[in-house]
C-alpha positions in Angstrom: 15.0 -2.2 -40.6 15.9 0.7 -38.4 18.0 3.4 -40.0 21.5 4.4 -38.8 20.1 7.9 -38.0 17.3 6.4 -35.8 19.8 4.2 -34.0 22.1 7.2 -33.3 19.2 9.2 -32.0 18.1 6.4 -29.7 21.7 6.1 -28.3 21.8 9.9 -27.7 18.5 9.8 -25.9 19.6 6.8 -23.8 22.7 8.8 -22.7 20.4 11.5 -21.3 18.0 9.1 -19.5 20.2 7.8 -16.7 18.0 8.7 -13.7 18.7 11.1 -10.8 22.2 12.4 -10.7 22.4 14.7 -7.7 22.7 13.4 -4.1 19.4 15.1 -3.2 17.5 13.5 -6.1 19.0 10.1 -5.4 17.9 10.4 -1.7 14.4 11.4 -2.8 14.1 8.4 -5.2 15.4 6.0 -2.6 12.5 6.9 -0.3 9.8 6.1 -2.9 9.3 2.6 -1.8 9.0 3.4 1.9 6.6 6.3 1.6 3.9 4.6 3.6 5.4 1.1 4.2 2.4 -0.8 2.7 4.6 -2.6 0.1 6.6 -4.5 2.6 5.7 -6.6 5.6 7.0 -4.9 8.7 9.1 -7.3 10.7 8.3 -6.4 14.3 7.8 -8.9 17.1 4.1 -8.0 17.4 3.5 -8.5 13.7 5.5 -11.7 13.6 3.5 -13.0 16.5 0.2 -12.1 14.9 1.3 -13.7 11.6 2.3 -16.9 13.4 -0.9 -17.1 15.3 -3.0 -16.6 12.1 -0.9 -19.3 10.3 -1.4 -21.7 13.3 -5.1 -21.2 13.0 -5.1 -21.9 9.3 -3.1 -25.1 9.4 -2.1 -27.6 12.0 1.5 -27.9 13.3 1.8 -31.3 11.7 0.9 -30.0 8.2 3.4 -30.3 5.4 6.1 -27.7 4.8 4.5 -26.3 1.7 1.1 -26.0 3.3 2.7 -24.2 6.3 4.4 -21.8 3.8 1.1 -21.0 2.1 -0.5 -20.5 5.5 2.2 -18.0 6.3 1.6 -16.1 3.0 -2.1 -16.0 3.8 -1.4 -14.7 7.3 1.0 -12.0 6.0 -1.5 -10.9 3.5 -4.2 -10.7 6.2 -1.9 -8.5 8.4 -1.1 -6.3 5.4 -4.8 -5.9 4.6 -5.4 -4.9 8.2 -2.7 -2.2 7.9 -4.0 -1.0 4.6 -7.6 -0.7 5.9 -6.3 1.2 8.9 -4.4 3.6 6.6 -7.6 4.0 4.5 -9.6 4.8 7.7 -7.0 7.5 8.7 -7.2 9.1 5.3 -11.0 9.1 5.3 -10.9 10.7 8.8 -8.8 13.5 7.4 -11.4 14.0 4.6 -14.3 14.3 7.1 -15.6 17.8 7.7 -14.4 19.6 10.8 -17.1 19.7 13.4 -18.2 23.2 14.4 -16.6 24.6 17.6 -18.9 25.3 20.5 -17.7 29.0 20.9 -19.2 30.1 17.6 -22.1 32.5 17.8 -25.6 31.9 16.4 -24.8 34.1 13.4 -21.9 31.8 12.3 -24.1 28.7 12.3 -27.0 30.5 10.4 -24.8 31.4 7.5 -21.8 29.0 7.3 -18.8 29.8 5.2 -18.6 27.9 2.0 -16.3 24.9 2.3 -13.5 24.5 -0.2 -13.1 21.0 -1.4 -9.4 20.2 -0.6 -9.9 16.4 -0.6 -8.0 15.8 -3.9 -4.7 14.7 -2.2 -6.6 12.3 0.0 -8.5 10.9 -2.9 -5.2 10.4 -4.7 -3.8 8.5 -1.6 -6.9 6.3 -1.5 -6.4 5.4 -5.2 -2.8 4.5 -4.5 -3.6 2.4 -1.5 -6.0 0.4 -3.6 -3.1 -1.0 -5.5 -1.6 -2.5 -2.4 -4.9 -3.9 -1.3 -5.4 -5.6 -4.6 -1.9 -7.1 -4.4 -2.5 -8.4 -0.8 -5.9 -9.9 -1.8 -4.3 -11.6 -4.8 -1.6 -13.1 -2.8 -4.0 -14.4 -0.2 -6.4 -15.8 -2.8 -3.6 -17.6 -4.6 -2.3 -19.1 -1.4 -5.7 -20.3 -0.3 -6.3 -21.8 -3.8 -2.9 -23.7 -3.5 -3.8 -25.1 -0.1 -7.3 -26.2 -1.1 -6.3 -27.7 -4.4 -3.4 -29.6 -2.9 -0.9 -28.1 -5.3 1.3 -26.6 -2.7 
């Protein structure tokens, strides 16, 4: 059984743990989910058209409502994976070494300056993007399984 002192201490701690209080802190927290946009499907005409065309290729127009719904989930996941992989490629391009400029003299190329490894932020971004890729792959795999098993 929990003691009265422990319950009182828990209540005091809960009073202090209420999240951001200032307008600036609330605005910063509000932007957490839209930092890169990979968590949500972007509803744009081109994306909706691409999702619809992929879904049409997966199942016929006369397919059942539930099969069509699973085909749309597969198509959305595929479009999301495409966006994630594009974001990954951009991050990896940022990590690539800068090519030497043509105006450097022979002395500069003979003894290059040591490179400082500043790729830690990009590596962190790559690790975060992996979470969204796993989620999209999981959604796609489950939807495919439901269509193939006839459980949709």
